[in-house]
N, C-alpha and C positions, 0 to 999 in steps of 0.2 A: 503493500499499500504505499509505504513512503516513497519507494522508487517511482511509483506513478505520479505522485504529487511533485517530486523533484523534476520529473520529465516536463510536466506542465509548467513549472517554474522556469525552466529552460526555454520552452516554447514562448512563453510571455516576454522573457527577457530579449529573445532574438526579434520578436514582434516590435518591441519598443525600439530596439536598434534600427529595424527597418524603417519605422515611423519617423525616426529622426535622421535618416539618410536623405538628404536634399540632392536630388539630381541636377536641379537648376543651379546650386551652388557649384557642384563639380564642373558644369558647364561653363559657368561664368569664369571660373579660373581654371578652365581646362588646360591652357598651355604650362602654366607653372605647376599644376596638380600633376599632370603627366610626366613633366620633366622630373619632379622630386620622386614620384613613384617610380619612375624608370631606374633611378639609382637606389633608391631605399628598399623597395620590395624584392627584387632578384637578389641583391646582396644579403638581405636578412634572410630569404628562403635558402640561399645556398650556405651560409654559415650554419644555420640550424640543421640542414641536411648532412653537411660535413660532420658536425658534431655528433650527430646520431651514430656515427661509424667508430667513434671513440669509447662508446659505452660498451663495457664488456658483455659477453654472450650471457654471463650468468644473471643479469638483470633483464634479459629479454625472455618474454614467454616463448616466442619461436624465432631462433636464431636465423632460420632460413626465410624469414619474411623481414629482415632488417632494412630492406629498401622502403617498405612501407612504414616500418617504424620511424626510420628517418625522415620521411616525408611528414609524418605526424608531428614529430618534433619541430620541423622546419615551419609547419603552419601554426603551431602553438606559439612560437616566438615571434612570428612575423605579424601577427594580429595586434591592433591597437584598441583601446576601449574608448569608444567615441563619447559616452556619457561621462567618463572621467577627464577627457580631453576638454570637453565643453565646460565643465564645472571649474576646473583650473584656470581656463581661459576667462571666465566670467569673474572668478575671484581676483584675477590680475587686470581686469578691465580691458582685456584684449580681444573679446569675442567679435566685436564689430570692426576691428582694424584688419587691413589685408593679411597680416601675418597669421591671425586668429582663424579667418575665414578659409585660407589656404590649407593650414594644418588640419582643420575639420575636414576638408574636402579630400585631402590626401588620406586621411584615416578612414573615411567612407569608401574611397576607392580600394584602398587595401582590404578592407572587410569584405567587400563584395567579392573581390578576386579570390581571397583566401577561402571563402565558403564554397566558391565553385571548385577550387582545387580540392577541398575536403570531401566534397561530394564524388570527386574523380577518384581519390584515393579509397573511399568506402566502396565504390563500384570495383575496384581491383581487388579488394578483399573477397567479394564474391566470385571474381573471375579466376582466382586461383593464383597460377603463375603470372608475373608481371612481364608482359610482352607488348610489342607494338599494336597487335590487334586488341588486346584487352584495354590498353589505355585509350585507343582510338574509340572503342565502343562506350567506354565510360564517359569520354569527353563528349561524344555525340548525344548521348542520353542526357546528360546535363544540359546542354545546349539547346535540345529539343525542349526539355522541361522548362527552361528560363524562356525561351522565345514563345511558347504556347502561353505560359503563365503571364508574361508581361503583355503581349499583344491582345489574345483572347480574354485573358483575365481581367485586364484593365477596362475593355470594353464592357465585359459582363458586370464587374464591380460598379462601374459608373451607372449602368442600367439599375442595378439593384438598390444602390443609394437613392436614386431618383423615386423608385417605387416606394421604398421605405419611407422617405420624407413625404410623399404625396398621399399614400394610401394606407400607411400603418399608424395607428394611434398608440404610441408607447414612449414614454420619456426617454428610454434608453435603447431606442431601436438601432441606431448606428452603432452603439457599443456592441449589442448582440451581433449585428451583422459582421463587424470586424474580427469578432472571436470566432464565428461560425466559419468565415472564409479562411482563417488561419489554421483552424483544425482541419478544414477540408483539404486545403492545400498541402498540409503537413501529412495527412493521410494519403493523398496522391503520391507525394514524394517517397513515402515509405513503401507504398505499392510498387513502385518501380525501383525499389533497393537503393534510394538515396535517403540522406539523413532527414528525418521529419522536421527538425528545425529550420532547414534550408526553406521549407514551404511557409513557415511563420515569418522568416525574414522576408521573403518575396511579398508576402501579403503587406507586411509594413511599408515596403517601398511603393507598392501600388496605392495604398490608400494615401500615403504622403504626398502623392501627385495631384490628388482631388481637392480643390479649394473648398468644395461643399461640405466635405467632412468636419463636423463641430470640433473645435478645440476641447470642449468640455469632455467628449467622448474619449479622447486621447489622454487627457488628465485623469480620468477615472480608470483607465486601463493601467496608468502608471501607479495610481493609488493602490489597485488590486494587487498589482505585481510587487511593489516594493513594501507593501504593508502586509501581505499574505504569503505569496508563493516564493518571492526572492528569499526570505530568511529560511524558509524550509529547505530550498534549493541549497543555499549555502551551508546550513547546518547538516544536510545530507552528505554534501561533499567533504565537510570536515570530519564526519563519522568514519570515512573511508581512510582518512589519514593516520598512520601509526607513527607518532613523533618518536617514540622510544627507539624504533628500528632505524631511523634516520640518524642516530648518533654513531653510526660506524665510520671509520676513517674514510673508506672509499666513497661513500655516499655523500659526506661532507664536501669532499673534493669535486665529485661530479656536481652537486648542487651550486656550489660557489661559481665552478666553471660555466654552468648553464646559465645563471644570472648575468655573468660577465659577457657571454656570448650574445644574450638577447639584448642587453643594454648597448654593447659597444657596435653591434651589427646595424641597428637603428641609427645610431650617431653616425657612423662612418658612411652608410648606405644613404641616408638623407642628405648628408653633407656633399657627398659626390654629386647626387642628383641636382641639389640646390645650385651648386657652384657650376656645374658644366651645363646643364641642360636648362634650368631656370635662371641662370645668370645672376644669383643674388650675391649679396657681400657676405664675407666671413662669419660675422656674428648672427646674421639672419640665417644662414645655413645651419649654424649649431642650434638656433632655437627651433628650428624644424625638428631637428634630431630629438631635443628635449621633449617638445611636444608629443611626438609620435611614440616616445618611450611609455606612455600611459597604458597601464594593462589592469586587468583584473577579472571581472565576470566572465568574459569571452574565453579566457584562458581555462577557467574552471570548467566551462562547458565542453570545450575540445577534450581536456582531459578525462572528463566524466565519459564522453563517447568513446575515446580511446579504451579506457578500462572496460566498459561494457561489451566493446567488439573484441576484446581480447588482444588489442594490439600494445597496450601499455602494462607494464608489471605493477604491482602495488607499490614499489619503491620509486619507480619513475613517475607515476601518477602523483605521489606524495610530493616528490621534488618540483614538479610542474606547478601544483598548488601553491607550494611555499615561494 
């Protein structure tokens, strides 16, 4: 029962992340966003992937699937936490300045790409051996799902919002509609062997594009999530962490190394992208690296998925959470 509630918590957290993803913002700062992301995201993924090969076989559930394990590590450290970035920028009064807007846009772009990559990796798990055909099939499946969801889904959702507003008498009709669509797309994603939270994430992006969606409904979803489901999700994640086992010398070294790789890969990658492609100055480039280092709930979701799919061992799961 607790596992079911924590999964619902993960769905709601990804739904909110999708609702906070502003495609117009990414388009507005497209040139600099893509420039920074071109340096930061591949470098971060590459560092995480390489680090996955330094972890000893004894900490892997299946050493024969090291490539998939390394891909999981790469995705986990390459994601940024959009709500954390936004909160820090608000506190520093930078949210409305170009540096704040571009940092948010790059974070949104990173998360969208990373969730697509995660779906492909999970598709490889079902396909057995990692090969060009299995990678191609997984990639095609994800692209088809995204294309149908965005184009057909957006039209359908727009129609359903109009019907709900004109013909249904209920105070929380749009709130109900958002949740129904999130669970529906999540179920569809799971049906074709993708991760269900991807469906919730896409639902959030679709609804974020509709100006007719009341802000009140989004605020209520955030209240439900952060007041009820998120605490249970985080507590459930914490219950799976065995702190005592992590005091082994080898795990302390791996843990410190993982944190160092995660931090510096973002800094270096963002710096390269900002300087070479976005043509910013030295301090602005470092600022993007600092902003994109914000992490949190998304890593816990990734680690939980990895543990449930048998990709991550208990020890590596605990290290990612820490």
